[in-house]
N, C-alpha and C positions, 0 to 999 in steps of 0.2 A: 842162329841154329838152322832155321829153314834154308837159308842161303847155302850153308855148308852141305846140307843134304842135296840140294839142287846141283851144286858144283861137284859133288861126289859121284854123280851119275847113277843115283838110285832110281831115277825115273825112266820108264820106257814107254813105248807107244801103246801098251796094253791097258794102262790105268785110265781112269775116267778123264783126267785132264792131261793126256799125253802129248798134245800139240806143243811145239816149241814156244809159240807165242803165249800160251797159257803159263808155261813154266816161267818165262820172263815176266809175265804179268804179276804172278805171285811174288817173285823176287823183288820187283819194283814196289809192290804194295807193302810188303812187310818191311822193306828198307825205309820207306817213307814213314810208316807208322812208328818204327823204332826210333828214327831220328827225331820225330816230333815229340815223343814221350821223353826221350833222354834230354833233349834240349830244354824242355820245360822243367824237368826235375833238377838238372844241374843249375839252371837259372834260379830256381826257387831257393836253392841252398845259398847261392852267392848273394841273392837279393833279400833273403829272409822274407819271402812272400807267401802268404797263406793260399791265395787263389792260384798262383802258379803251381804250387805243390799239388793241390787237388786236381788241377787240370792235367798235370803230368801223370799223376797216379791213375786218373780216369782213362786217359789214352793208353797207358801202360797195361791196365787191366784188360781192355778190349784187345790190345795187341797180343798179349800172352795167350788169350783165348783163341785168337785167329791163327797164331802160329801153331798151337796145339791142333787146331782143326786142320790146318794145311798138312802138317806132318801125318796126321791120321789118314787123310785122303791119299797122300802119295805112298806112304809105307803100307797102309792097309788095303789100298786099292779101292776104297769105297768111302763115300761121305759119312760123317757121323749121323747117328739117329737124332731125332728132335723130340724133346729136349735132351741135351747131353751135359756132361760135366763142364764143357766149355761155356755153357750159359752163365756160370758164376762170373766169369770174366766179362762177358757181354753186358750182363746187368750191372756189374760193378762200375762200368763206365758211367751209367746213368745215375746211380746213387751218388757217386762222387761229383759228377758234373752238376747235379742239382744243388749240392752244397755250395760249389763254387759260384754257380749262377745266382743263387739267392744272396750270397755275400756281395757280389758285384752290384746287383740291383739295390740292395740295402745301402751300399756305399754311394750309389748315385741318387739316393733319396726317392727311389721308385717303389711304390706299393703294389703288391700283387692284386690283380683284378679278381676278386673272389668268385664272381659268377662263372669264371673259367673252370672252376672246380667241378661244376655240373657237367660241362663238356667232357672233362676227363673221365668222369664216372660213366657217362653215356657210351663213349667210345670203348672203354675198357670192358663193358658188358657185351659187346658184339660177339666175341667168341662163345660166351656162355649161352647166348640166345640161339646161335646157329647149331649148337650141339644137338638140339632136339630133332632136327631133320637131316643132318649131314652124317651122323654116325661117327663123328670124331671122338677118339678116346677121351675120357673125362680128364685124365691127368694132363693131356695136351691142352685141353681147354683151361684148366685151372692155372697152369703155368703161363699160357699165352695171355690170360686175363691180367695176371700180375705184371708180366713183362710189358704188355701194351700200356698198362696204366702208368708205369714210370717213363716209358718212351713218350707218351702223350704229355706227361707233366713237363718233360724237357722241351717239347715243342711249344708248350704254352709259355714257358720261360723265355724261349727264343723269340717268340712273338712280342714279348714285353720289350726286349732289346730293340727290335725293329720298329715297333710302334712308337716308342719314345725316342728313336734315333740315338740311342745310347749304346756305345760300343757295337755298332752295327755289323762290323766284320765278324766278330765273335758270334753274334746272333745268327748271321747267315750260315756260318759253319755248323753251329749246333742244330739249326733247323734242317740242313741237308743231311747231316749224320742221322738225326732222328727219323727223318722221312725214309731213308734207306732201310733202317732197321724195322720200321713199322711195315713197310712193304714186304720185307723179308718174312716177318712173322705171318702176314696174311697169306703170302704165297705158300709158305711151308705148311701152314695149318690147313689150308683148303685144297691145295694142289699136291701136297705131299712131296714137294720138290725142295731138297735141302741144299742144293748147289745153285747159287744165283750169281755167277761171276760178272754178269753185266751190271750189277749194282756196286761192284767193288770200287770203281773210280770215285763214286760218291763218298765212300767211307774214307779212303786215304787222302783224297783232295780236301775234304771238309776237315779232317783231323789236322792236316798241315795248315789249313786256314785258321783254325782255332788257335793253334800254337803260335802262329805268326801274329794273330790279332792280340793275344794276351801279352806277348812280349812288346809289341808296338804300343799298346795302351799303357803298359807298365812304364815304358820309357817316357811316356807323356805325363806320367804322374796320375793316371786315372784309376789305378787299381790300389786298394787299401793294403797296408802292410799287415803282418801278423799281429803286432801289438795294437794297431788301430782297430782292427776288427774285434780283437778280444775285449777291448774296452767299449765296443758298441758305438763308435764314433762315425756317423754317416759323413760322406764326403771327406774321409780322413786322408785320402790321397791328394787332396787339392788344397792349396793355400787360399785363405780368405782375406779380403781386404776391407778394412774399415771404411765406412762412408767418408768421402773427402780425404781419404788417406793420401791421395796423390797431390794434395794442395798444402803448401806450407802456410802456417799462420804465425802471427806475432808471438802467441803464447807457446806454440810448439813448432819450431822451425824444422823439425825432423819429420821424415815420412816413415810410417810404421806399417809393417805388414805382419799380421797376426796369423798364427796357424802353423801347422807342421809343414816342413819343406816336402815337396813331392819326392817320393822315393825313386831313386835312379838305379 
């Protein structure tokens, strides 16, 4: 939809982002985001995969919000205020990504590091503390505190992937995406700047990286299926081998591999 508006010549040099390279920038950004979301959603249907579905919905939610933001900027000639209705889509990414990340970590047998919850709480209170001497509107602070808490939660989950070297590409993508949004919240809250195009490459590159990583790891059988996750089976996407299963014995000359086949 945004691309159609761009092609239709609605933009002129008088709006905030009138330069040609900015027009192309948003065209590329929204195209990459849409492609990442659609690819994951279509793949989740064909592969019946819970994590791919949530990953696709997460990117789709953020993409819809960004397209709405882009259209508002170009057609209205001014950026949205903060917070705006688009925030529902932006925060939707994190709520869905958290569910998918927890499922992945659970499937890998990785437990959450509980002391990290303290760090989340501390970071989330930064907007509330600064309100006393910055004069920031209370509703901005309340929303930013909530939004920052779920962003930092995603960063903590990303750190788990990287620390345990488990699905690291997905961890890198989630960490970069979360870092861009946390910086956006800070700049918007304290500098009152709601347009930060220099952060945009982080968002669409990391979204593409997350989509690529989920499909890659699913092909490798490292991501649980819907049924496996529903039954709470850790490592459900991986086959397990009995001790000495590769050795034939006189009593049992056959080799047996137990467990579910990796989902392809």
